[in-house]
C-alpha positions in Angstrom: 34.6 2.2 5.7 31.1 1.1 4.7 30.4 -1.4 1.9 29.3 0.1 -1.4 26.4 -1.9 -2.8 25.6 0.3 -5.9 28.3 2.0 -7.9 28.3 3.9 -11.2 31.5 4.8 -12.9 31.7 7.3 -15.9 28.1 6.3 -16.8 26.5 7.9 -19.9 23.4 7.0 -21.8 22.3 8.4 -25.2 18.9 7.5 -26.7 18.8 7.4 -30.5 15.6 8.9 -31.8 14.1 10.0 -35.1 14.8 13.6 -34.2 18.5 12.8 -33.3 20.3 11.7 -30.2 19.0 12.5 -26.7 21.7 12.7 -24.1 19.9 11.4 -21.0 22.9 10.8 -18.7 26.4 12.1 -18.8 29.5 11.1 -16.8 27.6 9.8 -13.7 29.9 8.7 -10.8 28.1 7.5 -7.7 28.5 5.2 -4.7 25.7 4.1 -2.5 26.7 2.3 0.7 24.9 -0.5 2.4 21.9 0.7 4.4 21.8 4.2 2.9 18.5 6.0 1.9 19.5 7.9 -1.2 17.1 10.3 -3.0 17.5 11.5 -6.6 16.0 14.9 -7.3 16.1 17.2 -10.2 13.9 18.9 -12.8 11.7 16.9 -15.1 13.7 15.2 -17.9 17.0 15.3 -15.9 17.5 11.6 -16.1 16.8 10.6 -12.5 14.3 7.8 -13.4 16.6 6.8 -16.3 19.5 6.4 -13.8 17.3 4.2 -11.5 16.4 2.1 -14.5 20.0 1.7 -15.5 20.8 0.5 -12.0 17.9 -2.0 -12.4 19.1 -3.1 -15.8 15.9 -1.8 -17.4 18.0 0.5 -19.6 21.5 -0.1 -21.0 24.2 2.6 -20.7 26.1 3.6 -23.8 29.2 4.2 -21.7 30.5 3.3 -18.3 29.9 0.6 -15.7 27.2 -0.1 -13.1 27.8 -2.6 -10.3 25.1 -3.8 -7.9 26.4 -6.0 -5.0 29.6 -6.3 -6.9 27.8 -7.8 -9.9 26.9 -6.3 -13.3 23.4 -4.7 -13.4 22.3 -7.6 -15.6 23.6 -10.3 -13.3 22.1 -8.5 -10.3 18.7 -8.5 -12.0 19.0 -12.2 -12.7 20.0 -12.8 -9.1 17.0 -10.7 -7.9 19.2 -8.4 -5.9 16.6 -5.7 -5.6 12.9 -5.0 -5.5 11.5 -2.2 -7.8 8.5 0.0 -7.0 7.1 1.9 -10.0 5.3 5.3 -10.1 1.9 3.4 -10.5 1.1 0.5 -8.2 0.8 -1.8 -11.2 -1.3 -4.4 -9.3 -3.2 -7.0 -11.4 -6.9 -6.3 -10.8 -7.9 -10.0 -11.1 -5.6 -11.0 -8.3 -6.2 -10.3 -4.6 -3.6 -8.2 -2.8 -2.1 -11.5 -1.4 -2.1 -12.9 -4.9 -0.3 -9.9 -6.3 2.3 -10.0 -3.5 2.8 -13.8 -4.1 3.4 -13.4 -7.8 7.2 -12.9 -7.7 7.4 -15.7 -5.1 5.5 -18.1 -7.4 7.8 -17.2 -10.3 10.9 -17.8 -8.1 9.5 -21.2 -7.1 8.9 -20.7 -3.3 6.7 -23.4 -1.8 3.1 -22.4 -0.9 3.7 -22.4 2.9 6.6 -19.9 2.5 4.6 -17.8 0.1 1.9 -17.5 2.7 4.3 -16.7 5.5 6.1 -14.0 3.5 2.8 -12.4 2.4 1.8 -12.2 6.0 5.2 -10.7 7.0 5.3 -8.0 4.4 1.7 -7.0 4.8 2.4 -6.4 8.5 5.5 -4.3 7.5 3.4 -2.0 5.4 0.5 -2.0 7.9 -1.9 -3.8 5.6 -2.5 -6.9 7.8 -5.8 -8.6 7.0 -6.1 -7.1 3.5 -4.7 -10.1 1.6 -8.1 -11.3 0.4 -9.1 -7.8 -0.9 -8.8 -6.8 -4.5 -6.9 -3.7 -5.6 -10.1 -1.8 -6.6 -11.2 -2.1 -2.9 -8.2 -0.2 -1.7 -7.3 3.5 -1.8 -4.5 4.8 -3.9 -2.2 5.0 -0.9 -3.0 1.4 0.2 -2.4 0.1 -3.3 1.0 1.7 -3.3 1.8 0.1 0.0 0.7 -3.2 -1.4 3.1 -2.5 -4.3 5.9 -1.9 -1.8 5.0 -5.2 0.0 5.3 -7.0 -3.4 8.8 -5.6 -3.9 9.8 -6.6 -0.3 8.3 -10.1 -0.6 11.5 -11.9 -1.7 13.6 -10.0 0.8 16.2 -8.4 -1.5 18.6 -6.1 0.3 18.0 -3.2 -2.1 14.8 -1.4 -2.8 14.5 0.9 -5.9 11.6 3.3 -5.9 10.6 5.6 -8.8 8.4 8.4 -7.4 6.0 5.9 -5.7 4.0 8.6 -3.9 4.0 11.3 -6.7 0.3 10.9 -7.6 -1.0 10.9 -4.0 -2.4 13.9 -2.1 -0.1 15.6 0.4 -1.7 14.1 3.6 -1.5 10.5 2.3 2.0 11.2 1.0 3.1 12.5 4.4 1.7 9.4 6.1 3.5 7.1 3.6 6.7 9.0 4.1 6.6 8.2 7.8 5.7 4.6 7.1 8.6 4.2 4.7 11.1 5.6 7.2 9.8 3.1 9.8 10.2 0.3 7.2 13.7 1.4 6.4 14.6 1.4 10.1 13.1 -2.1 10.5 14.5 -3.8 7.5 17.9 -1.9 7.2 17.6 -2.1 3.4 19.4 0.1 1.0 16.9 2.4 -0.7 17.2 4.4 -4.0 14.3 6.8 -4.3 13.3 9.2 -7.1 11.3 12.3 -6.2 10.4 15.8 -7.4 9.7 17.0 -3.9 12.4 18.8 -1.9 10.6 18.2 1.5 10.2 14.5 0.7 13.8 14.1 -0.3 15.1 15.9 2.8 12.7 14.1 5.2 13.5 10.6 3.9 17.1 10.6 3.0 20.5 10.0 4.5 22.0 11.4 1.2 20.4 13.5 -1.6 21.7 13.3 -5.1 20.8 16.6 -7.0 20.8 16.2 -10.8 21.1 18.9 -13.4 18.9 19.4 -16.5 19.6 17.2 -19.5 22.1 15.8 -20.1 21.6 14.4 -16.6 24.6 14.9 -14.5 25.1 14.9 -10.7 25.5 18.5 -9.7 25.9 17.9 -6.0 25.5 15.2 -3.3 24.2 16.5 0.0 24.5 14.4 3.1 21.9 14.7 5.8 22.7 15.1 9.5 19.1 14.6 10.6 18.4 11.9 13.2 17.3 8.6 11.8 14.2 8.5 14.1 12.7 11.6 12.6 9.0 12.6 12.5 7.1 15.1 10.3 7.6 17.8 13.0 11.3 17.9 12.1 10.3 19.8 8.9 10.0 22.9 11.0 13.5 22.6 12.4 16.5 24.8 11.4 18.5 21.7 10.4 15.8 20.5 8.0 15.3 23.9 6.5 19.1 24.4 6.0 19.3 21.1 4.0 16.2 22.0 2.0 17.7 25.4 1.2 21.0 23.7 0.0 18.9 21.4 -2.3 16.8 24.3 -3.6 19.9 26.5 -4.3 21.6 23.6 -6.2 18.5 23.0 -8.3 18.3 26.7 -9.1 22.0 26.8 -10.0 21.5 23.8 -12.2 18.6 25.4 -14.1 20.5 28.6 -14.6 23.5 26.7 -16.0 21.4 25.4 -19.0 
């Protein structure tokens, strides 16, 4: 049996607002095993980003327990157990790409030689070798997002949490980055949690797809993928791919009709 690196048990989260309580998550139970690529998909407002933020200790649940590497979410954050990639690249414009990637390493006290080595390694991983002296404004949106991924990889955490990192990009760039992300996953063997609105993206990338229902966010179904790990974009025309996409679509429709 594989090792569970992220687990949520009876997890619920209610936000208190001026207009009354908002039930963002309800009774979430989930296990993510080491080395899995797990996508979270569901309609807008279903709590998929909130769930990722709870795992990352950026939100505090009102009920239930989250464990990351057998630690509390808070302890895992302090131990830097994961890298986090936001929807926007969030690069500092006054820092070079190398300087942006080095930032968490500087904060964590790595010496300058190791900082330089790690920047070189992660830029190579995301196919941005030679761009360390460029500034964010000199890079395209897709390249900026790859630099953001490199920054999250710099301190070599075993877990990578990604909140719709390609959502604002055009389809051609997104397809290319999907292929690159799969290569990166195969190379690094990291555990990845990935939020998306796109059914094709979820099916193409994932070993497991968590389908969430409209608010209050619940897990309506977990769909395992039997696609080969060394997949290319052409697989999207295959019967196996279309069957999984159909399962995801049916579950999303069912969730919407249950409102």
